[in-house]
N, C-alpha and C positions, 0 to 999 in steps of 0.2 A: 782681657777686659774684666774689671771688677764686677762682681755680682752684688747688687744692692737690694735691700729689702723692699717690699711693695709699699705703695702709698698707705699710710695708716687708715684703718677702717674700711678698706676696700675688700671685696669678695673675690675678685678675679674672674667673675662671670660676665659674659657678654649678654646684653639685652637685645636679643634678635627681634622680638616683636616690635619694640620701640624703633629699632633701626629700619625695619621694613615699612612701618607707618610713615616715618620721616622721609624715606626715599620716595614713596608714592607721592607725598605732598611736594617734594622738591622737584620731581620730574614733571608734575603738573604745573608748577610755577617756579621757573628757574631763578626768580628774584627773591624767593623765600629763603634767605640765607640762614635763618634760624634753624632750619631743618638740617643744615650741614653740621651744626654744632650738636644737635641731638644725636646724629649718627656718630660723630666723633666720640661723644661721651658713652655711647652704647657699646661701641666696638673697639675702640683704641685702648684695650686693656694692657697695661704694662709697657707700652711703647715709650711713654714719657720717661719712665725710670731707666729704660734701656738707653734712651738718647742722652740722659743726664750722665749715666755711667760712661758712655763713650766720650762725652764732652770733657769730663774731669780726668780722663785717662791720659791727656796730653798737658804739657805745661801751659800752652796758650789757652787751651780750653779751660784749664783749672783757673787761670786768671780771670777769664770771662765769667765763669761761674761764681768766683769769689766776689767780683764787683757787682754782679746781679743788676745790670742796667735794665730798666724797664723800657723796652724798645718802643712801645706804643706812646709813651710820654715823649721820648726823643723824637719820634717821627711826627708828633703833633706840634712840635716847635716850628712854627712857620718861618721865623727868622733864620733858623738853622737850615731848613730846607731851601730857602731862597738864596742861601749863600753858596751853593755848589756851582762850580764852573761848568760852562757848556761842555757837553760831550761826556760828562761823568755819569755814574750810576745814579747819584743824587739828583742830577739835573733831569735824567729820564724819569725818576720817581716824581719829581715836581711836575713834569708834563703829564704823567699818569694821573696825579691828583686833580690837575686842572681840567683835563679832558673828560674824566669819568665822574667827577664830583664826589669821589670816595674820599675817605679819611681814615687815619689810624684810630681816631676816637670812635668813628662809626663802626669799625670792625669790632672794637671792644664792646660796644653797646649791643650788637646783635649776638655776640657770643654769650651774653648773660641771659640765660633762659628765664631767669627770674630777675626783674629789675632791681631787687633789693640785694642781689649778690654782691659780694665784695671780694677782693683778691685774697687768696689764701696764702699765708706766709709759710711756704714749704719749698725746698729746692725743686721738687718735681712740678709743683704748681707753677713756679717761675719758668721752668723749662717748657711747660705747656703754653704759657703766655708767649714765650719767645717763638715757639713754632707758629702760633697764631699770628703774631705781629710781623713776621717776615713774609707772610703769604703774598702780599702785594709787591714786595721787592722781588719775589720769585717770578711774578707776572712780568715785571720789567726785564729781568735777566733772561727769561726763556723766550719772551716775545708772544706768549699766549694771552689773548685778550681776556680781560676780566668781565666785560659786559657782553659776553657771548657764551652760549651753552657749550659749544665745542672747545673754546679756549679754556673755560673753567674745567671741563672734563679732562682735557689734556694735562692741565696743571695738577689736578688731583691724582692722575696716574703717575705723573712725575713725582709727586709728593709721596705716594705709596712706595715707590722705589727708594726714595731717600729716607723715609722714616719707618717703613714696615708696619705702619698703623693700618689695621684692617679696614677701618672706616673709609679711608681714602680709596682703597680698592673697591669697596662696595659701591661708592658713588660713581666712580669711573666706569665700572662694569655695568651698572644700571643705565647710565647715560648712553654708553656704547650700544647696549642691546636695544634700547628704545629707539636709537637713531636708525636702526635697520628698517623699521617700519616708517618712522617719521620722514626719512630722507629717501627711502626707496633704493638704498645702495649701501656699500660697505666703507666708503671713503672716510666718513666721520669716525667709524670704529678703528680704521687703520691709523688715523691721526692720533687717537687715544693710545693705541698700542705704541706708536712712536714716542709719545710722551713718557710712557713707562721706560722704554729702552734708553731714552735720553737721560732720564733720572738715574738709571743704573750706571751710565757712563760718567756722569758728572761727579765732581768732587762732593764731599759731604758738606752741604751748604749750612747746616745748623752749627757747624763748628767755626763759621766765619766771624770775624770781628766786623760787625755791620757798620759801626761808626767809621771805621777805616775804609771799608769797602765802598761806602757811598762817595768817597773822593776819587776812586779809581776811574779812569776812562772805561766806558762800558764795553767797548770792543776788547780791550785788554783783559778786563775782568772775566768776560765770557770765555776768552781763550785760556786764561789761567785756570778757570774752574771747569774747563772741558764741557761747556754748554754749547752744543751745535745749533745751527740754524734749523728750525723745524720744517723741513722741506715738504713732508707729507701734509702737515697742517696747512702750510701756505697753499698747496695744491687744492686741498679740500675747501679752503676759503674761496678760492677762485671758482671752483666748479659748483659748489653748493650755493654760493651767494649768501648774503647777510641773513636772510630769513630762515633758511634751513640750518645754517650754522648756529642760529639762536632759536631752535625749534621750541624749547621749553618756554621761553618768553612769548613766542607766538601762540602757544597753547593757552597761556594765561590770558592774553588779549582776547582770544576767541571765547574763552569761558566768561570773561567779563561782558563781552558783547551779547552773548546768549542770555546772561543773567539780566541785562538791561532790557531785553525784549520780552522776558517772561512776565 
């Protein structure tokens, strides 16, 4: 694999203090998605360059990199999303948007720590946006819920296995450790570990042509990409119930209630 230079102007140092502060805030409020991106920027040093290097090492990946499609823009085209046939990855993504209220534009917005930020025109920055923009598609492919602490923790563990970005491991590990006290057992943590194992087994998803993938039948896509049914996760959902599976959101609600009484 080609060895590429670092992103211009970067030091290669990880900002651990910022990462710990962001993790504390994220675990107190699982809906504070901005903290995810603070952690990513603090710890994912060099992984975007490594991912880009891996992408351009193949003919298909080189074509994808050359075309530089901005997936957030594509996923925000509602007419395009509405056109997918039933049973496809695209149709499942459409259902995801409709049931969660999430959007590709919304993910872009929370990723901008400063509202005045604009997209950087550099191959690594494009690769970073690509990694961000496929996050919800990975929710669809893996079956991990996006509006649930455990589902998000499982997907970030899956993402660490896929990208080797340390920020993903930091979030997954923090959520799993806190779950031991929040849920009174290890099932949540075991589901997170399963997410990591499934991510290692799966094909490298960042190398996929997502415009083509969206037209595939979702069962066939999962089989081709070697994405298994998350059995431990399903068991944990059934045993823990919705409230413990989403303990970080429950903590936010409790904090808000206490603040209202103060």
